[in-house]
N, C-alpha and C positions, 0 to 999 in steps of 0.2 A: 669665452673662455670654452673648452673643449676637455672631456676627460674620459676614459674607459669606465669609469665607475662614480657615481655621486651617492655618498652616504649622509643623510639629512639626520643627524643625532649623534651625539659622541658619547652615550652609556656603555656599559660592559656589552652591549650587542654590538652596536656599532664599531667600536674601536677593535673589539674581535675580529669583525668581519676584516677592517682594513690591515690588521696585523698578519692575516692569515690567507690573503692574496696573492697570486704571483707578484713578485718583484718587480715585473716588466710592464705592469699595466699603472697607467697613472689615475690616481685615486684623489676625490675632494671631499674632504670630512666638514659638514657645516655643524656649527656649536653655536645656540643663541647667548650663551654668555664666555665665562672661561670654559677653556677644554673639559675641565672636569667637574663643572657645574652641572649636576643633574641628580636624579634618583638613586642611581647607584653608588654616589659617594657618600647618601645618608643611610645607605643599609647597614644592619648594625649585625643581624643575626648570623649568616653566613650563607653556605651554598651546599645544597642536600647532595649526598653520592653514597651508593653502596661502598664503602672504603673498608669496613670491618667483616675479618672474616665469618663472625658470627651471623652475620646479616646478609640479605641476598636481595636479588633484583628483583624477584618475585614479590618479594615481602613491600620493597620500594611501589611497585607497582600496583599492590593491592592497596596499600594507604592511601596514594596519590587519587584511587579510583574511588576509594569511600569517601574521602574526602570532597570530591568532585560532586555527590552527591547523583549521581545517577548521567552527569552529562558529558563525562571525559571522550574521549575519541583514544580506545584503548589502543590502537595504532599508533598515534602520537605520545600518547604516554611510555609505550615500551620503547620507542624509539628513544625518546630523551633519556630516560632511566639507563637505558643498557649505554648510553655515551656519555652516563654521568661520571665514570673513573677517568676517563681519558680527559674529560674536561677540568677534572681536578689536576691531574698529572701535567697537564700542559699550563694551566697557570702556575704552578709550583715551577715548572720550568723557565719560565719568564720571570721568576722574580716574587711571586705573590708570598710575602712572611706569614705562612699559615701557623698558628700556634699548635704546637707538639706537646707531646709526651711520651715516656715508654712506655708501650702497651703492644704485647705480643702478638695480638689479634688483628692489630692493624699495620699492615704493610705502611712503609714511611713515617709511621709513628705521629699521625695527623691526631691532634685532639679534637674530638669528636663530642658533640651537643646534642641534647633531644629537645625537639618542640614539638607544639600541639600537633595530634594528627599523626606523627612518626611512631611507630612501634619499635623504632631501634635508635640509638645514637648514631645518627648519619650526617651529621652538620659539620662541616669543616670550617672552620673561620679562622678570623686574623683578633685575637683577644674579641672586643665587642664593637670594633669597628671594621667589619670586613668588606663592605663595601669601599670605605676611604683605601684600604690597601689595594682591593682588587682595582679600582679604577684611576688611582695614582700610578700605579706599575703598568696599566696599557696605557695611561697617557704618555709617561714616559719613552714607552717603547714605540708609541707611534711617532713622536716629535724626532726619533732617530733615523725615520725612513725616509731617504730623498723621493722616494716616489709619493709619498703621500703630502698635498697641501691641506693645509689646516686653515679655516676661515671662522676664527673665532668673532663673536660679536655680531653674526650675521643670523637672518630668520627667514626661512623659507615662506613665499608667500603662495606658491601654486604651482601644481607639476603642469607641465607642458606635454599634453596628448595629441596624437594625430589626428584622434576624433575633434577636438577642440580646434585645431585648426585647419581641416579639411573635411570634419563631419566623415571621418575614416571608419567602417565598419569592424575591420582589424586594428581596434584600438591599442596603440603603442605608446610605452611613456620614453620621451627625448630629452628630457631635463629639466628643469627649475626655472622658475625667477626667485632671485634670493635679494633680500633687504641687508645690503650694510647698514647696520644699526648707528654707527658712529659717523658715520659719512651722508647716511641718508641718501642713498643711491640704490638703486634696482641693478642687480647684474643679471645676465642671462648665463646660465651654464649648460652647456650642451652634453649630454653624457649617454652610451651607449647602454650602461645598467644604470639602474636607478633603486635606492633603497630607503625604504622609513625605516629608522631607528630613532623614533624621538620618543619615547615613553608614554605612559598613560595620561588620564584626563582627573586625575584626581582633586585638582584647583576648581572644579567645578562646583564645589562643596567648600561650604563657608570655613569647617574645620579640617584640616588635612595634615597628613605626616610629611607631605612631598614637599620639595621645593616649589618656588613660583612659578618656574617652567613648565610645568606638569600640566599645560592646557589642552592637552588632545591636539595638538597641531598637526601630526602623523595621521590618526583617525580622520580628521575632519578634510584633510589634503587628500586623503586615499580614496572617501567617498565620493569627493567631488570629480576625482579623475575616473571614475567609474568603476571602483572596487565595491564589491560587498560588506558589509558588516553585521558581526555577529554578536549574541550574547551582550548585548552592552548594560542587560538590566542589572547584572552581576558586577558590582561593585563592593570590593571588600572594605570593611572597617577594620582598622587595627585596634584592637580592646584597649591598649594603654599607651597613651600619650601622655605626658605630664601635664595635669591641669595648674595653668598660670598663667596670671593674664599677658604675660610678657614672654611664656615661653610658647613661640609660634614654630611650630612644626616637630618638637621635641618629643621623638619616640622613644620608648623603652622597649627595649629588645624583648620577643616573645622568651629570648633563651633565660630572662630574670624568672621566670613561670617554672620553664625546663628544669632549672636548677634548684627550684623548691619555693619560690615567691608565690605567696596566697593572696587571693583579693576578699578585702574585708568591706563590710559595711562601718560608717563613721563610730559605731560603737563597738568595733572591734570584731564581729561575728562574720563567719565565713559565708558564703550564699552558693557559690559554684555546686558543690554536690548536689544542691536541689534541681539543679538543672539537667544535669547530665552525670553519669558515673565517673567520665574521666576526670571532672572536676575542672582546675586550671589548665590543664591538659588536651581539652576538649578544641575540635578545631575552632577558627578564629569567627566565624560566623556565630556559633553559640555562644560564645564568651561574650563577642561583642553586644548580641542581643540580650543576653542577662544582664548586663552592666546596665543597658538601655532602660530596661524594663525596672531596674530597681531604681534607678535616679530619677523615673518617671512617677514610679510608685509613692517611693517617700518623699519626692521632691527636695533632693538633693543635688548638689551640683558635679560633684563626683563621687567615686568609690576610692578607695586604697589598695594600694600592691603592698605586701610587706615580707621582705628577707631577712629582716633584721635578727632572726632566731640563728643566721648563718653567720660565723667568726667573722668579724671585719675584713682579716686577711684573707678569706675566702672569696669576700665581695670584691676587694679591691684586686685579686689577681684576676679574676671572672672578668669584672665589667668595671673596669676602671675609667671609661670614657663616660658610662651613665653615670656613675659616683660623681664623678667631676660636675657634668652636666646638672645633676638634681644640687649638688653644693653651690653652684652658680646664683641658682634660685633659692637659696635658704633649707634647701631639705638635705637630712644625712642618711642617705640609703642603709647604711650600717646600724642607725639608732633607733629609726621610725618610720611608718608608713608613710607612703608618698601618694599624693592625688593623680587620678589617673580618670580619662574619659576615652572612649572612642573617638576617630577620626579617620575619614577618607582614607584609604592606601594605595590601594591596587585595584586596576583596572583588567579584569578577567575577559571581558569581550575586547574587539577589536577589528583591525581589517583582516578578512579571510584568508589562509593560505593553506597551501600544501608542504608536505614535508620537506619539498626543497625552499620552503620562503616564497614560493611564488603567488602572486596576487592575480585578480581576474584583469588586469591589464598587462599586456607583454612589456618584458624588459622592466617591470616594476616589482620589486619583492619588498615584504615587511617583516621585520623580526623584534625580538623582545616585547615589551608590555604594549607597544602598538598595535602588535598583531594578535589573533586568535588562531591557534594553531589546533585546538580542542585539547590541549594538556590539562588545563585546570577546571574545567567544566565549570559546576556553579560554586565554587568555592576553591581558590588556590589553597594548597597546602603551605604552611610555612617553608622558606627557603628553597621552594623549587624555581622561583623567577630567575633568579641569577643563573641558575642551570640552564635554564631554556635559553638564555640569552647566550652563553657560551656555545651552546650545543648548535641553536639554529643559524649563529654567525658564522661557525663553521660548514654547516650545512649549505649555506647559500654561496660562501666561498668556494666549497667544492663545484657549485653548480655553475658559476660564472665562470669558473677555471675550464669546464668544457665547454662554456660557449664564447670563449675569448677570441675565436678566430671567425666568430658569423660575421659578415658584411655589414657595415652601418654607413648608411647614407640618411642623415637626416634632412627633412625638406628646409628651407629659407624660414626663420623662425622671427617674427616680427619683434623690434625691442620694446620693452614696457613703455605703454605709452601714459603719460601724466598732462597733455595739453589740453585737456576738459576738466581738470580738478583744481582747487586750492587749497591754503592750509587752513585748518579747520579754526575756530573761533569759539569752539564748543567743545573743548576737551572733557568738560564736566558730564556730557554725555556717557562718554567711556567708562567714567569711573562710576556712575551712578548705576548703569546697565552692568557694569561688572559686578557691582555689589549687589543688586536686586537678584541676579540669576544664583549668584551662590548662596544667599539666603531661602530663597524659596526651594531651590534644591535641597538644601538642608532638611527644611521643613514639611516639604511634600513628597521627597523620592529620596530619603535617607534609608535609615537602619530599618524602620517600619512604614509600611506604604498603607494607601488604600485608595480604591479606584475614586472616589471623591478629591482625595490630597491630588492623585496623579491628574485629573481633567484641570484642576487649578493650575498645576504646572503646566501642563498643556496649552493651556488659553495665555498664560504669560508668556510662554517662551516663543508662542507664534508670534505675537503683538512686537518682541522683543528684536526678533529676527528681521521682521519688515523694516523696521526703524534702523538698525544695524547695517543691513543691505543698503539702504537709502543714504546712509551715513557714508558707508564704503565705497559708494559710487561718484558722491561729489568731493571727496575730500582725498589730499594727498594722505596715503598710509603711512602709518608708524608702527613700531613693533607691538603698543598696547593695542591698536586697532586690529593688527591681525589675529592678535590671541583671543580680543573678545570675538572677532567673527568664528575664529575655530572652536571658542569655548561654548556661544551659542549653538551652534551645530550639534557638538558633542553631547550636550545637555537635552537638545531636541532627540537624538539620536535615544539619548539613555532611557528616557520619558516614555518614547514610542515604543521601546523594547520591553519595558514592564507593563505596558498596559496590554501587550499581548500577551502576557504569560499569566493564566488563570490558574495559578495554583503557587504555594510557597514552596521553593526549593533553593538550599542552599542560602547564598546571599539575598535572595530576593523574597521578602515575608510580606505579605499583605494580608490587614486584616480581614477582608472580604473573601479571601480564599487561605483559610491557615492552614489547608492539608495540603500534602504532597499528591500528585495525581499520577499514579504507575503507567497511564497511558502518554505522559509527556514525556517520559525515561527517553533518552536518546532523540530529543526533540529539541534542536537548536532555532533561536530567535534572528532570522536573517533578514537582513532589511537591504534591498536592491539600490544601485544609486538610482 
């Protein structure tokens, strides 16, 4: 199969790109599950942009730089923030049902919330299910386009590059091998332009707010294709996921704290004001470490988030979905504090790109959470992630449109060869290795790290990667094996990056180097292919 553009991933970044590309181009969108399933769907808070006349571009830039703890690329920050209002207007035009209120200072009457790190209300939202509203609107629009072919229940295995085929120094991407999960067949897709839009890698940790598909596929595929990867040590842990044995990946939006929610210990006392003058509205890395420290110091399983002092009508109006989710697990958000714990939430590092979304490999782009643009630095500010998806989706669209008439004559590509492999009779190996990786990453490479913990993790991941590579070589591939292979590589990249940063900064906190080293400001951790 041959296309003009192959987009691997179907979240906000990938679908924005698909919808904004010229309609004469033939586009393939690969989705591991249903088209809408992915991290975008579960985003609650919203998307940040300067929409209030009392706010300013410079203020949004300053807040983002402060949250990024000295590692943001200011050019990237300015590019994204300046394009923020246009991104919101485009989403509004295609039908995203943003929450509105009468407000003379906000053109368009968008209701704006405030989240951690922001000095103004600038988060546009659709109640407390913004990701759901954005993703379903994008998906519906995508399905209506005749030039877009959607491959649901397909997972990309690897990109096809000229260097892999012919040891070509001018390394270009010319397509990908893709597994049809239901039919158990590998397809070869040839494309002039190829795009990683697969999301992050938070499922490398035992506890995560992300759906199961967040296994770092695009980051791993990009690295194997020849891309540099940067700042993988900065994994963001969301401070407030509902703590319940059956509450898998149930995030409680930061907007609850933005609207007055308080963090408390089991005895009802607050603690955040002892860590930061911004208390509950401090950036996520500070809040997550504070919660982690209180839990370890006191030997408790969780802390509590309390907004019950607000009127029930206010809570139901602002957080209907969070309220209903808590009710499902036996908690009444309007009447009592609910137990919360931190969980892996966002990958701030990723495949290195420029402001056009281009990677080190020719004709291979990367957008969204899988990318490293320099926007987030050492800590992503709340609600800047969806903004990055929309802005860079449009940026890549613009670049491809300019290049659409370039000649494309790919070499002959061999079909996927399964002649020397067999079906596995040891599926338990996959399940065991998956579980082991996620547990030692949580224990040794989590919110608080140390040199000894990182060394233990490195030793384990090297053994596991060797075992997984042998398994991959001998047995017929499955979606679980593909994800495990990618997950193990991403875990290795995180560990390598963490071991190269001899300081604590943003989301990377190590007991052996607890202070920030000013000489390492603007110093990214870059891993070559």
